[in-house]
N, C-alpha and C positions, 0 to 999 in steps of 0.2 A: 384922580387920587381921592380917597375917602376923606371926610373932614377929620381934623385933629381932635382927639378925644380930650375933653375937659376933666381933669382929675378931681377938681372941686365938685363938679356935678355928680361924679361917682361917689364921692365922700358924703354929699348931702342925701344921696339915695340909700346910704348904708351898705354899699357894695363891699366895704372892707370888713364887715363883721363875719368872722368865721365861726367854727364850733368850739366847744369847750376843749381845752388842751388835751384832756384824757381821751377824747374821741378822735384825735387827729390821725391822719394817714401820713407817715414819715415821707412819703414820696411827694407830698405837697410842700416840703420844707423850702425849696427855692422860691416859692411864691409868698411865704409868710414874712411879714415885716417885724412883728414883735408879739409878745403875749401881754394881755392886760386883764387883770381881774379874772384870771383863769380862762380867758377866751383868746383864741388866736386872731391876730389882725392881719388881713391880707395886704400885701404891698400893691397899692393902687397904681403906681407908675408901671409896674409889670403888667397889671390888668389892662391899662390903657394901651400899652404896646401890643399886647396879645389881641385886643379888640381890633386894632388897626390892621394887624396881620390877617386875622380872620375875615375882616370886612373886605380886604382886597381880594381874597380868594373867593368869597361869596359873590362879590360884584362880577367877577369873571364868569362864574357859573351862570348867573342870571343873564349876563350879556350874551352867553352862548345859547340861550333858549332852553336850558335844562332846569330841572326842579330841585328844590331843597325841601325835604320833608321835616317838619317840626314835630317834636315829640315831647309832650309834657302831660302826664296824667295826675300829678299831684294837685290837690285842691286849689292852692293859692296861685298856681301857674296857668291853669286851664283857660280861663277867660282871657287872660293877657295874651297867651300864645294864639288862641283862636282869632283874636282881633288883629294882632300884628301880622300873622301869617296871611290872613285874608286880605289885609291892606296891600301886601306885595304879591298877591295872587299865587301864593304857595300852599301846597297841601299840608295838612296837619292831623295829628292823632292826639286827642285829649281824653278819650275814654280808655278802657283797658286795651293794651297792645294786642292786636290779633296775632296769635302765634303763627309764624310762617309768613307774616306780612311781606317780608322781603325774599326769604329763601323759598317760599312757595307762592310766588307772586301770581302765577297762572290761576291758582284756585281763588285768590283774592279778587282777581279781575272777573272771574266767573260770577262771584257774589255781587260785584258792582253792576255787571251786565243784567243780572237778575232784577236788581233794583230798577234799572232802566226799562226792562221789559214790563214790569208792573206799572210804571209810569205811562208806558205806551198803551197798556190795557185800559187805563183810566181815561186816556185821551180818545181812543177810538171806540169806546163804548163796550168793549169786551167784558170789562169788569162788572158791568151791570147785568150781564147774562148769568153770572155766577149766583149760587144760592147764598142766602144771608150768612150761613155758617162759613162758607168758602171765602166770602168777601171779608169777614172778620179775621180769618186766618191770614189772608193775603195782606190785610192792613197791618196786622201784628208783625208779620215778617218784614214788611216795608219799613216800619218804625224801628225795628231792631237793626236792620241793615243801615238805615240812615244814621242811627245813633253811633254805630261802630265805624262805618265806612263813608258816611256822607261827605266828609271833608276831603276824601281822596277820590271822589267819583270821576274827576277829570284827569287823574294820573294814569295815563295809558302805558307808561313804561317805568322801570325802576328809577328812583331818584338819583341825582348825581351826588347828593350828600345828605347827611342827617344833621339836624341841629337839636340838641338835647338839653333839657333843663333837669338837672339832678341825675347824675350818672349811676347812682346806686339804685334809684327807683326804676330807671329804664335800662337796666343791664341786659335784658333779653334783646331789646332792639339793637343795642350796641354790638352784641355778639353776632346777630344776624348780619349786620352791616359789615363786620370784620370778615365774615365768611365770604362775602361777595366783593371784598376790597372797596367798599363804599366809604369814603372819608367821613369821619365824625367830628362835628364842631360841638362843643359843649361848655355850659357853665359848670365849673368844678369847684366845689366847696372844700374846706380844709379836712373834712372827714372822708374824702373820696380819693381813689387812686387815679391819677391823671394819665398813667402810662398807656392805657388802651385808646386814648383820645388823640386824634390827629391835630386838632386845633383847640388847645386848652384856653378857656377864659376863666382865670381864677376869680371867683366871685361868690357872694352870699346867694345861695340858691333857694333860700327859705322865705325871705321877706318879699312881699309883692312889689314894694317900691324898687328894690334892687333888680328883680326879674323884669319889671316894666322898663327900667332904664337900659339894661343890656339889650333887651328885645327891640326897643325903639331904635337904638344905634344899628343893630344888625339889620332890621327891616329897612331902614333908610339906605343902607348900602345895597341891598337887593333892589330897591326901587331905582336907585342910581344905575345899577347894572341893566335893568329893564329899559330904562330911558336911553342909555347908550345903544342898546340893541335897536330900539325904535328909530333913533337918529341914523344909525348905520343902514337900516332897511330903507328908510326914506331917501337916503343918498344914493343907493344902488342904482335905481333907474336912471338918475342923472349921469352917473358914471358910465353906465352902459351906452347912453346916447352919445356922450363925449368920445367913448372908445370907437363907436360906429362911425362917427363923423371923422375922427382921426384916421381910421382905416380907409375911409372913402377918399379923403384928401391925399393919402399916401398913394393910393391906386391911381388917382387922376394925374398926380405928378409923375408917376412912373410911366 
């Protein structure tokens, strides 16, 4: 079971601050506690419950060996997402969302393979046989691919889920996930529609402290899931030996 979420810590991180009341989305009403000075305040008890619910699901995904793709292209979330996703060995997109990233995954994989082939050229010396102009072009292509796709280089199949910071900013990614029935986990602020999201975490998606707090809790759950998977894998050989010995004993007795 994932750790109990501390509401006080969420409060200190400013997770409860929503948007101005005139900018609200009425579908977020169930998650709003009150209005103060023209700003909606998010009910942190509901946020805590939703984080726990999301974390249990994320933990299971990690324990099954599948990947969660993190998506956050807004300035204040980029570095945090890159750090937290890398810490739990999950892929992430922090630059512009590559159109067709999910719905046209085969093409994206081709681009990643192109990046790998350039790396091979540099290792085996082929790169040095190219003209200066060609080397420059290849280097530029490699840099562009690295910027857009570097963080998903090891993603050999579609992710099991998406984790999104700011559903308005990442609406294209969410639509692609919906087309493929890939569940979406997201931080949803009071100005956004929570209906397309499978696992809603009502939270301030603008302040870096709030984003950092939520991502820390989420990544910890994924690390826990990966740890459970490792323990299970380590125990498998021992279980196999026990099963073999048991079968041998049964045969002898027979």
